[in-house]
VOBALUM-22146 format. One record per residue: residue number from 1; residue in three letters; x, y, z of N, C-alpha, C in turn. Coordinates in nm, 3 decimals, always signed. Atoms other than C-alpha are relative to their C-alpha. Layout:
# VOBALUM-22146
<margu NUM; 'ala'; <X; Y; Z>; <X; Y; Z>; <X; Y; Z>>
...
***
This chain:
# VOBALUM-22146
<margu 1; 'unk'; <+0.079; -0.119; -0.022>; <+20.697; -2.538; +1.394>; <-0.130; -0.039; +0.072>>
<margu 2; 'unk'; <+0.122; +0.026; -0.075>; <+20.398; -2.517; +1.629>; <-0.121; +0.034; -0.088>>
<margu 3; 'unk'; <+0.125; -0.024; +0.073>; <+20.056; -2.551; +1.464>; <-0.101; +0.055; +0.103>>
<margu 4; 'unk'; <+0.083; -0.065; -0.100>; <+19.855; -2.299; +1.665>; <-0.147; -0.043; -0.008>>
<margu 5; 'unk'; <+0.139; +0.044; +0.015>; <+19.519; -2.414; +1.523>; <-0.021; -0.133; +0.072>>
<margu 6; 'unk'; <+0.010; +0.129; -0.067>; <+19.581; -2.768; +1.649>; <+0.009; +0.017; +0.151>>
<margu 7; 'unk'; <-0.015; -0.024; -0.144>; <+19.694; -2.643; +1.988>; <-0.124; +0.065; +0.058>>
<margu 8; 'unk'; <+0.122; -0.065; -0.048>; <+19.388; -2.420; +2.023>; <-0.116; -0.099; +0.011>>
<margu 9; 'unk'; <+0.105; +0.101; -0.007>; <+19.160; -2.716; +1.953>; <+0.015; -0.086; +0.124>>
<margu 10; 'unk'; <-0.026; +0.079; -0.119>; <+19.323; -2.901; +2.244>; <-0.031; +0.075; +0.130>>
<margu 11; 'unk'; <+0.014; -0.083; -0.120>; <+19.269; -2.612; +2.484>; <-0.136; -0.019; +0.066>>
<margu 12; 'unk'; <+0.121; +0.005; -0.082>; <+19.014; -2.654; +2.765>; <+0.026; +0.087; +0.121>>
<margu 13; 'unk'; <-0.023; -0.087; -0.115>; <+18.975; -2.383; +3.029>; <-0.002; -0.078; +0.132>>
<margu 14; 'unk'; <-0.006; +0.062; -0.131>; <+19.053; -2.475; +3.386>; <-0.134; +0.015; +0.071>>
<margu 15; 'unk'; <+0.126; -0.007; -0.074>; <+18.745; -2.561; +3.590>; <+0.012; +0.091; +0.121>>
<margu 16; 'unk'; <-0.018; -0.085; -0.117>; <+18.892; -2.378; +3.887>; <-0.022; +0.147; -0.035>>
<margu 17; 'unk'; <+0.018; -0.139; +0.043>; <+18.898; -2.052; +3.693>; <-0.148; +0.028; -0.020>>
<margu 18; 'unk'; <+0.143; -0.019; +0.021>; <+18.536; -2.096; +3.589>; <-0.074; +0.008; +0.132>>
<margu 19; 'unk'; <+0.064; -0.003; -0.131>; <+18.433; -2.170; +3.947>; <+0.029; +0.131; +0.070>>
<margu 20; 'unk'; <-0.036; -0.127; -0.063>; <+18.620; -1.863; +4.069>; <-0.078; +0.115; -0.062>>
<margu 21; 'unk'; <+0.076; -0.106; +0.066>; <+18.451; -1.643; +3.809>; <-0.144; +0.003; +0.049>>
<margu 22; 'unk'; <+0.138; +0.007; -0.047>; <+18.107; -1.763; +3.918>; <-0.012; +0.050; +0.143>>
<margu 23; 'unk'; <+0.004; -0.042; -0.140>; <+18.184; -1.711; +4.287>; <+0.016; +0.152; +0.012>>
<margu 24; 'unk'; <-0.023; -0.144; -0.005>; <+18.312; -1.359; +4.226>; <-0.122; +0.076; -0.052>>
<margu 25; 'unk'; <+0.116; -0.067; +0.059>; <+18.016; -1.265; +4.007>; <-0.122; -0.005; +0.092>>
<margu 26; 'unk'; <+0.117; +0.016; -0.086>; <+17.766; -1.389; +4.268>; <+0.007; +0.088; +0.124>>
<margu 27; 'unk'; <-0.014; -0.082; -0.120>; <+17.905; -1.176; +4.552>; <-0.023; +0.146; -0.033>>
<margu 28; 'unk'; <+0.021; -0.143; +0.016>; <+17.791; -0.819; +4.593>; <+0.113; +0.070; +0.076>>
<margu 29; 'unk'; <-0.117; -0.058; -0.062>; <+18.124; -0.654; +4.659>; <-0.016; +0.151; +0.010>>
<margu 30; 'unk'; <+0.008; -0.144; -0.022>; <+18.132; -0.304; +4.805>; <+0.126; +0.066; -0.052>>
<margu 31; 'unk'; <-0.117; -0.075; +0.042>; <+18.358; -0.052; +4.641>; <+0.023; +0.114; +0.099>>
<margu 32; 'unk'; <-0.037; -0.106; -0.094>; <+18.517; +0.250; +4.809>; <-0.115; +0.100; +0.021>>
<margu 33; 'unk'; <+0.112; -0.094; -0.015>; <+18.216; +0.477; +4.740>; <-0.105; -0.058; +0.094>>
<margu 34; 'unk'; <+0.096; +0.065; -0.090>; <+17.982; +0.225; +4.908>; <+0.046; +0.008; +0.145>>
<margu 35; 'unk'; <-0.054; -0.003; -0.136>; <+18.211; +0.212; +5.212>; <-0.007; +0.141; +0.059>>
<margu 36; 'unk'; <+0.004; -0.138; -0.049>; <+18.230; +0.592; +5.240>; <-0.143; +0.040; +0.032>>
<margu 37; 'unk'; <+0.142; -0.032; -0.024>; <+17.851; +0.631; +5.207>; <-0.048; -0.067; +0.128>>
<margu 38; 'unk'; <+0.042; +0.072; -0.120>; <+17.796; +0.366; +5.475>; <+0.059; +0.065; +0.125>>
<margu 39; 'unk'; <-0.065; -0.064; -0.115>; <+18.047; +0.534; +5.709>; <-0.065; +0.133; +0.033>>
<margu 40; 'unk'; <+0.065; -0.130; -0.022>; <+17.885; +0.876; +5.663>; <-0.137; -0.020; +0.062>>
<margu 41; 'unk'; <+0.133; +0.026; -0.055>; <+17.537; +0.735; +5.730>; <+0.008; -0.044; +0.146>>
<margu 42; 'unk'; <-0.017; +0.045; -0.138>; <+17.659; +0.560; +6.045>; <+0.038; +0.117; +0.089>>
<margu 43; 'unk'; <-0.039; -0.117; -0.077>; <+17.820; +0.884; +6.163>; <-0.119; +0.093; +0.023>>
<margu 44; 'unk'; <+0.119; -0.084; -0.016>; <+17.497; +1.079; +6.101>; <-0.097; -0.060; +0.099>>
<margu 45; 'unk'; <+0.090; +0.067; -0.095>; <+17.296; +0.818; +6.293>; <+0.050; +0.016; +0.143>>
<margu 46; 'unk'; <-0.056; -0.016; -0.134>; <+17.532; +0.843; +6.591>; <-0.019; +0.143; +0.050>>
<margu 47; 'unk'; <+0.019; -0.140; -0.039>; <+17.505; +1.223; +6.591>; <-0.145; +0.028; +0.035>>
<margu 48; 'unk'; <+0.143; -0.021; -0.023>; <+17.124; +1.202; +6.586>; <-0.043; -0.056; +0.137>>
<margu 49; 'unk'; <+0.035; +0.063; -0.128>; <+17.123; +0.992; +6.905>; <+0.026; +0.090; +0.117>>
***
């Protein structure tokens, strides 16, 4: 039978996953609302010209 407590003590998270989490958290990612707002503003600026 597997001793889950012993196996959990052996567990160490992958460094690659931690690095990926940090990289993702540091980037300011635009969502769909941000993209729509930006597109509308650009369209209004072009009409004003």
